[in-house]
N, C-alpha and C positions, 0 to 999 in steps of 0.2 A: 504493500500500500504506500510505502514511502516514496517509491518512484512515481506513482500516480499523483500524489500530492505535490511533489517537487515540480513535475512537468507542467502543472497548471498554475504555479505561483505567478508566472509572468503574464498571465492573461487577465484581462479586466474582469473583476468580479461581477456577477450578474444577479439581479434581483427579480424574482418571479412572484407574482400574486395570482393565486388560483381561486377564483370565485366559484363556490360549490366544492370547497376542499373536502367536505365530508362525503363526497361521492365514492361509491364502491370502486370506481375506476382509478382513483388517486394512486394506489400502489403501483399501477403500471406507469403512471406519469413519473413517480419517484424513481422507479427502476430505470426509466429512460434517461433521466438526468444523471443517475449514478453511472450508467454505461458510457455516457458522453463527457464525463467530468474532465478528462484530459483536455479536450478541445473547447468545452463549453462549461466553464466552472460556475455553477450556480452556488453562490455563497449564502443567499437568503431565499428561502422558499416559504411564502406566507400562504397558509391554507385558511380560507375565509368561508364562513357559513352564516346562516341566520339562526336566531334562537331556537326555532323549531328543529333545526338540524344539529344542535350542539352536541347531543349524545353521540351521534355518528361521527361528528368532527373529532371528538376526543378519542374515539376508538380508532378511526383510520389514521388520525394524526399520531397516535402512539405507535402504530405499526410503521408509519413513515419515518419517525425518529429512530426506531430500532433498525430499520433498513439502512439508514445513513450511518448510524453508529457501527453496524456490522461491516460496512464498506470502508470504514476508517477515513471518512472524508470530512473536511471542515465546512460542512453545509449546515446552516442553521435552519431548523424547521420551526416556524412560528404558527401557533393556532390562535385565531381571533374571530370575534363576531363584529369587529369594527372594520368595515371595508375601507374606509378612508385611511385608517392607519396603515393598512397593508399596501395601499396604492402609492403612497408617497415615494417618489423616486424610482418606481418600478420600471424595468426595461421591457418586460413582457407581462401581459395580463391574459391569463387563460380563463375561459368561462365554460363551466360544465354543470350548470344548475338546472333544477326542475321546479318551477313555480307551482306550489301546491303539492309537491312531492308525488310519489307514485299513486296516491289516492286520487289525485286530479286526473292522471292518465287512465285509471280504472273507470272513472266517470265518463271520460271521452269515449272510450272504446265500448262500454256498455250501452251508453245512450245512442251512439251511432248504430250499433247492431240492432237495438230495439226498433229503430226506424228503417231497418233493412239496408243499411249502408255499411261499407267496410269501415271498421274502426281501427285506425293505425296511426301512431303518434306523429308521423310526418306526412301523411296523405289524407286528402279528403277533409271531412268535418273535424275529425280528431286532430289532424295536423294543423288545421286552421286555428282551432282554439288553443293549442299549445303555443302557436305563434302569437296569438292575441294576448296571452298571459305573459309571454317572454319579452316581447319587443319593448314595452314600457320599462322593464327592469334593465335591459341592455342599454336603453337610452340614458337611464339614471347613471349607470356605470360609466358611460362615455362622458357625461357631464363632469363626473368626478375626475376622470382621466384628463380631461382638458385642463383642469385646474392643478392636479397633483402629479401627473406623469405625462405631459403633452407629447413627449417623443416616443412613448411606448407603443408597441404593437399589440393590438387586441387579437388574440388567437381563440376563435370561438368554435367549440364543438357541442354547444347546446342546440338541440334540435327544435324546430326544423331549420337546419343550417342555411338552406337556400333562401328561405323567406326572411330570416333574420338578417342575412347579409344584404339582401335586396333592400330591406327597410333602412338599414344604416346608410347604404350608398345613396338612396334616393331622398331620404328625409333628414339627414344630418350632414354636417360638413366634415365628419371624420372619415379619413381615407385609409388609415393604417389598420385595416381589418383583414383578417384571413379566416375563411371558413374551412373547417376540416371534416372529413368523413372517412370512415374505414373501408368503404366499398371499393374505391379504386385500388387500394393496397391489396385487398383480398382478390380482386380480379387479376392484378399483375402476378400475384403468387400462383393463382389458378392457371393462367396462361403459361407461366414458366413450367408448371408441373405437366400440363398437357404436351408441351413441346420438349420436355426433358432437358431444360436448360436452367442455369442459375438465374434467379429473379433479377440480379443486378445487370444481366445482359438484355433485359426486356424493357422497352419503352413503348407506351401506348399513346395513341391520339384519342382524347376524349372529346365528344361533341355533346353538349347539352348542359344540364342543370343538376343540382344536388338531388340524388335519388331518382334522377330522370335523365340519365345520360346513356350514350352508346359508345362502345369502343369502335372507332371507325378506321383505325390502322394499328398495326403492331410492328415494331422494329426490334429485331434481334441482332445485336452487334452492329446497330446502325443501318441495317438493311431491312426493307419492308418484307415481311413474311405473311402478310394478311390473308392471302388466298389459302395458304396452308393452314393457318389458324382457323379460318372459317370452316374449312372442310373437316378439320380435326374436331372442332366444336360440334358439328352436326353428327359426328360419329359417336360422341361420348354418351355413356349412360347417365341418367339424371343424377345419380348419387355422386358422380365425379365433377359436376358442374360447379360445386362450391357456392351454393346459394347461402344467404344469410340465415342464421338460426331461427329468426323470427318470421321467416317467409316460407310457405309451403313450396317445395320444389316441384314445379309443373314444367315438363319439357316442352319447349317451343318446337313447332314443326320445322323440318328442314326447309320447307317452302318459305316460311316466314323469315328465317335467318338469311337464306339466300336472296330473298326478295328485298330485305332491308339492307343487305350487304353491311351488316353491323351486328355487334353483340350487345344486347341490352343488359343493363344492370338489373339484378334480380328483383328490385323493387318494381320494375315494370310489369311483373306478374300481376300486380293489382290492376293494371290498365289493360293488359293484353289477355288476361285470364280472369276477368272480374267475377264472372259467374262462379267459377270453380273456387276461387279464393274466398268469396263470400260464404259459399256452402261449407268450406272447411272451417272458417272462423266460427260459424254458428255451431258446428259439431264440436269444435274445441271448447267453445263456451259452455256447452251442455256437459262436457266431460270434466273440465277442470277450471272453468272460468276464462276470462279474456287474457290476452298475452300479458298485460300489466300485472295480473294477479300471479301468474307464473313467475314473472320477474321479481315481484315482491318477495316470493318465497325463496328464490335463488339468492336475492340480496340479503335476506335475513340469515341464511346459512353462511354467506360470505362474512357478514359482520361477526358471527359467532367464531369463525376462524380467526378473524382479525384481532379478537380479544385475547387470543393466546399470547401470553407474555414471552413465550419461547419462539414465536414466529417472527422471522426477520427477513423474509423474502415474499415476493408476490405469489400467492397460491395459484396453482394451475386451474383451480375451479373458477377463477375469474373469467376464463374464456367462455364459460357457459352463460355468462351475463348477456352475450349477444353483441357486444361492442368491442371485441378484441381489436387491438391496433389503433384505436382512437388516440389514446394518450401517447403512444409511441410516435404517431404521425406528428403530434404537436412538438415533441422533443426534436424530431428530425428537422422540422421547419425552423425552429428556434436556433438549432445548431448551425444550419445553413446560412441563416441571416447573420448570425454572430461572426461566422468565418468567411462570409462572402463566397460560398462554395461554387455557385453557378451550376448546381446539379438540378435535375428535373424531378419535381414532385407534383402531386395532383391535389389541387386546392380550389376553393371558391374565392374568386376575386372579381374586381370590376372588369368587364369585358374588354373595353378599350379597343374595339374593332377586331378582336381575335376571331369572333364568330360574326361574320358580316350579316347574318340573318337576324341577329338580335341587337337591341339598342346598345349603344356605346357605354352608357352609364349603368347598365344592368349587371347583376351578378351572374356569373357562369362558373361551371366546374370544368376545369381543363388542366392540361399539362402546363406547368410553368417552370421557368428557370428561376431558381431561388438565389437572390443576390443580397448583398449588404443593404441594398435599398428596398428589399422586399421582392415579392414574386413578379415576374414578367411573363404574361401569358403568351403561349406559343400559338401562332396563327392557325386557325382551322379553316377559315374561309366560309363559303356558303354551305348551309345545311342541305342535304339531299332531300327531295320531296318525300322520300320514304320515312324520314324521321322528323322532318321539319314541323309537320302538323301537330304531333303530340307534344313536342317541345314548346311550340308557340302557345298551345293551350295551357300548359303548366306555367309558363312565364306570365301569361295574363292573370292566372290565379294568384301567383306570388305577388304581383304588383298590386292587385286589388286587395288582397289580405293585408299587405303592408299599409296601404292607404287607410283601410278600415281601422287598423291598429293605432294609427296616429291621429285620425280624425274622430274616431268613435262613431262612425257611420254604420248603423245596422243595415241600411239599404245596400251599401257597397259590399258589406260582408255577405249578405244573402246572394247578391248578384255574383260574387266570386264563387260561392259554393255551387250555384247553378251552372257556372261556366266550367266547373270541373267534371270530367267524365264519370267520376265515381258517384255523382249525384245526378239522377236522371229525372228529377221532378222538382218543379218550383214549389209546389205545396209542401213536399217533404223537406226541402231546404229550409223553408220558413219554420216548420215545426221543430226540426232538429236544432236549428239555430236558437230559437227561443228557449228550448229546454236546456241546452248547454250553457247559454248565457246566464240563465237563472242559477244553474248548478255551480257556476264559477264566479258569481257576482263579486265575491271578496277579492278576486284577483284581476278584475277588469275595470280599472279606474277610468278608462276612456269611455265606458258605457254608463258608469254609475257614479254618483256623488258619494261623499263620505257618509251621508245619512242613508244611503241605499236607494235613493230616488234616481230615476233615469236621468242621464246627463244628455244635454243637447249636443248634437254632433257639431264639430268644428268645420268651417270651410277649409279647403285645402290650403289657401294662403295663410290662414290663422295657424294651422298645424305646422306648416313649414317655419313660420316665424317663431314658434315655441322651441324648435330644436335647431 
């Protein structure tokens, strides 16, 4: 350990503030910083949470401190409920929180299913309400960052990442934001496995949005091998496709894949196999509850493990949580910015013309060169007609949900839901919106006043002036 400490002494010490530090994912974040300490010496890691999450913060924070101590590193791990204290002078702020905790997600998924809609925390009605709860908090964090750490990067993997990033880019002046998802990493690992090569030799071209993108080219050792990858993909049994743990693996037809000339991210099962996914979600609900209830049980088991005073490594059971690699992706991005690596990673950023079919100022998920000045998106060009329609539909949904979040317009929110393919009825959209709005009124300040009375929607110009 002495060699590791000595090699890092000449590097500038880094301060990280993690909002939602009591998350079950935090041990992976800590592990990532420990692995990279030689090149990215995090001297202060502040884990922040709210009073409702204090017990979890103490448990996971204790494990984090044991992990650092076992690694023999001079990294200070601070636990606090005071966000502003943690943000002072931070170099990077990572966000991984859930407003209303898992009980809010359970309501999202149960109420959506009750109305015959897919309930999933980043898609459709459930995804919309997670965004509506999250965006006001993200904006509060940014206001604090503008005052306390104006040069910091905000690295967000609070879902729905795409809508949150869109809201920040369109409705604030903050530009130092990077959205992260584990899906691209999982797909790169999958492609490497199918092609029997090391993942470091694989580079993908991504076209689209968070949880709604397509792999439209694959380079191995710098040479396009996409035709081979497509054919190999069409030959694979479904169990080898590497879908996310929270999505039923439904094989797409060879005709669809060859017609698209693209490999869809597994979340597109909700849009390309809506009927089958809804039927499975309803069966799962009858058997063991909605996905959030399963996650709650997994999380409870994780925290029991975390309490063990002898545990000083990330337990392998964390991978069952469904979000493996999220935190490691954050560490990689931070390390690459600190060291101006110029490597390629897959993140959510402002489009800036990379995808000519989408607005310049919108958020996209794409391959980026990560530099000391942040991510630089790699040009994709015009989207093909085969994938453009579904991507445009979701981008309209994202923009409208972001607008509803900052204006408090229930009209715009309902119109957004109707525009989403997962809701096929205006009447149902109104019903599910009203029920979810009432269920979450404590976390929706844009729709309700402090006394619980409905709040009048702001005009767009007023909303922009506020942020």
